[in-house]
C-alpha positions as CSV (number, residue, x, y, z in Angstrom):
1,M,104.7,-91.6,76.3
2,K,104.1,-88.5,74.3
3,I,106.9,-86.1,73.6
4,T,106.6,-82.4,72.5
5,I,109.7,-80.5,71.5
6,S,109.6,-76.8,71.0
7,Q,112.4,-74.3,70.4
8,Q,112.7,-70.6,71.1
9,D,115.9,-68.9,70.0
10,K,118.6,-71.4,71.0
11,K,116.8,-73.0,74.0
12,I,114.9,-76.3,73.4
13,L,112.0,-77.3,75.7
14,V,111.2,-81.0,75.9
15,R,107.8,-81.9,77.4
16,F,107.2,-85.6,78.4
17,R,103.7,-86.8,79.1
18,H,103.3,-90.3,80.5
19,G,99.7,-91.0,81.7
20,R,98.9,-88.1,84.1
21,V,102.6,-87.2,84.6
22,V,103.8,-84.2,82.7
23,D,107.3,-82.7,83.0
24,N,109.2,-80.0,81.1
25,Y,113.0,-80.0,80.6
26,P,114.8,-77.1,79.1
27,I,118.0,-78.3,77.3
28,D,120.8,-76.3,75.6
29,K,121.3,-78.6,72.6
30,A,119.5,-81.6,71.0
31,E,122.3,-84.0,72.2
32,D,121.1,-83.4,75.8
33,F,117.8,-85.1,74.9
34,L,119.0,-88.4,76.3
35,L,119.8,-86.8,79.6
36,A,116.2,-85.4,79.7
37,I,114.8,-88.8,79.1
38,D,116.9,-90.3,81.8
39,K,115.9,-87.7,84.3
40,F,112.2,-88.1,83.6
41,V,112.3,-91.9,83.8
42,K,114.3,-91.9,87.1
43,K,112.2,-89.1,88.7
44,H,108.9,-90.9,88.1
45,K,110.3,-94.5,88.5
46,I,109.1,-95.5,85.1
47,R,110.1,-99.0,84.1
48,P,113.0,-99.3,81.6
49,M,112.5,-97.7,78.2
50,S,112.5,-101.0,76.4
51,R,109.4,-102.1,78.3
52,I,107.4,-98.9,78.1
53,G,106.2,-99.9,74.7
54,P,106.1,-97.8,71.6
55,M,106.7,-94.1,72.1
56,G,103.6,-92.1,71.4
57,P,103.4,-89.2,69.1
58,I,106.3,-86.8,68.9
59,E,105.5,-83.2,68.1
60,F,108.0,-80.6,66.9
61,K,107.1,-77.0,67.2
62,N,109.2,-74.2,65.8
63,T,112.4,-76.4,65.8
64,S,115.3,-76.2,63.4
65,M,115.8,-79.0,61.0
66,L,119.0,-80.0,62.7
67,T,117.3,-80.2,66.1
68,E,114.6,-82.4,64.7
69,R,117.0,-84.7,62.9
70,V,119.2,-85.2,65.9
71,I,116.2,-86.0,68.2
72,R,114.7,-88.4,65.6
73,A,118.1,-90.2,65.3
74,I,118.3,-90.6,69.1
75,I,114.7,-92.0,69.2
76,A,115.5,-94.4,66.3
77,G,118.5,-95.5,68.3
78,L,116.4,-96.2,71.4
79,R,114.0,-98.3,69.3
80,F,116.8,-100.3,67.9
């Protein structure tokens, strides 16, 4: 799964790419990142996160340092 996070003003756009499936989720704050992951996984009936394997590259475009740190912390928690 490849994840791209971009930010314009206060809106954050998260793009998930898993094989041929691509979905965009606008979120208000970085803490909502887990909700976006849950929606994507449930919508496309992707097996549980622990069995997807390693997350692919994560790209941050025009994001604040706080947004990047919060999302990296969430991903680190998912890997734990």
